[in-house]
C-alpha positions, 0 to 999 in steps of 0.5 A: 462519488466525487469528481475525478482528479485526472487520468493515470496509467497504473503507477508501477507498470513501467513500460519497456519502450516509448511506443508502449508507454505512450499507448498505456491505458489510462484510468480515472483517479478519484474517490468514492465514499461509502454511504454506510460506513464512510470508507473511502475507495477509488471510484474506478477499479483496475483489474488486479492481474493488470496491477500485481501479476508483475510488480516493479517495487521491491521492499529490500531496495529501500534502506528505510523499509529494511530498518522498519521491517527489522524493527517490526519483526523484533516487536512481533517476536517479543509480542508473541513471547509475551502472550501468556496462553500462547503455546503455538508454533512460531509460524508467520504468514506475510500477505503481500510478501514482496521480495521476502524481506520481512520473512527473512527477518523472522527467519533469523529469529527461528520462525517458520515463514510463509508468504502470499505474493501474486507477482511472479517476477518477485518470487526468486529461487532463493526466496522460494528456498527460504520460505514457503510462498503461495503465488496468488492473491489472498482471499477466503478461498486461498485461506482454505488452501493454506489452512489445509496445507499448513494450519493456523497462524499466531501472527499474520501480517499485511503491510501496505497490502490491505489497502490494495484489496477492494474485496475486503469481505473475502480478505477478512474472512480469509484472515479469520479462517487461518488466525489462531484463536489467540493470534494477532493480525497486524496490518499497516496502511496509509492513513487517510487523515494526513493524506487529506490534511497535508494534500499528499495526492501523489500517494493516490494510485490504482494499486491503493484502492482503499484509503483507511481511517479508524471509524470505518474499520471499527464498523467493518472488522467486527462484521468478520469476527475481528476486533481492533486491540491497538493502533499506532501511528507510523511514519511510512508513506507520509503517515500510516497506521499499524492496526492490531486485530484479535478474534477476542473482543474482550481482549484488553483494548489500548486507550489510544483507540479512543483518542483516534476516534476523537481525532476523527470527529470530522471524518464521517458523513457530510463532514468527510464529504466536504473534506474530500471536495476541498481536497480535490480543489487543493490538488488541482491548485497544487498541480497547476502551481507545480506545472507553472514552476516547471515550465518557467524553469525550462523557459529560463534555460535549465534542464528539468529531470526527476530523481527516483521513480516510485509510484508517486512519480507516475501520479504526479506526472500524470496530473501535470499540464501537458506543457509541463510534462513535456519539459521533463527529460528523464528520471534517474533511478538506480533500481535495476528493475526500473532502468531503461523503462518508461513512466507509463503514459509518457515519453519519460525514460528512467535511467541509471545515474551512471548514464547521466 
């Protein structure tokens, strides 16, 4: 366990009013390193129901993610078509399906579309009429229900969700349970290396309980009968990876996996420990510098406000000195589900640009 960075309320839990916001529970943000495989997780776990039963993020709001998922659907559709032995139904399960945007992309390509989404507020009537959605968390038990009701899947996706689960074993057992023998499990997660090397500390919040790099994945995944067959770097969230997994360990493995392993030479054991400690000190220096700049701007007679209220904003604001935080008047964000709510743990309101 490493020293905590600071306390923060759950990043996406925007509050309805100032009084509730100021009373929001705050929890430690800090890393823990597995002594066996070097996997990095948060040192403190917030109950999943508190984080995801109602969720204030929608995939389709971001035009960049719209294009990202359109491209992913095209790629996976072509991949499925090129699997020589594949005679399976075009059926996809998207774990953490959010507002269903990725499933919409697959539906347009005549796939049968299924999703797992724990946030009740995201499952609209339109979404439910277009796709079969399970309103629950994904785990081994859930997979048995899906297997009995639907069967197995040639493609299973989990985008920015595999990092949300602390119980990796139950999640991976569930994947193995419902993945076809020649199927592919594809997940996208933020990559630990750029987070550490570029000090992207605002990407750390309680929803992201796991911070992945390849070395631990190569150790953990085979334990549950899954094997990495390819890895790609992608641009989302400051630097992420897309990992392709199969049940078949003899399937052709891409050469770039060897390069990933070589690039992570300093991300194991005591070397990783030193990197995390250095990162923590760098975060403190950055927050102090940002706070001093905000205070100076305010004292010079300028108004200070923010633009857009993603989860990253909560992390940044939570880590600022109190005096700097009090200089921020409001944040502008035109997402309708964020308007007139408050950054949790603060008196900072999120307003629509028309109100400014």
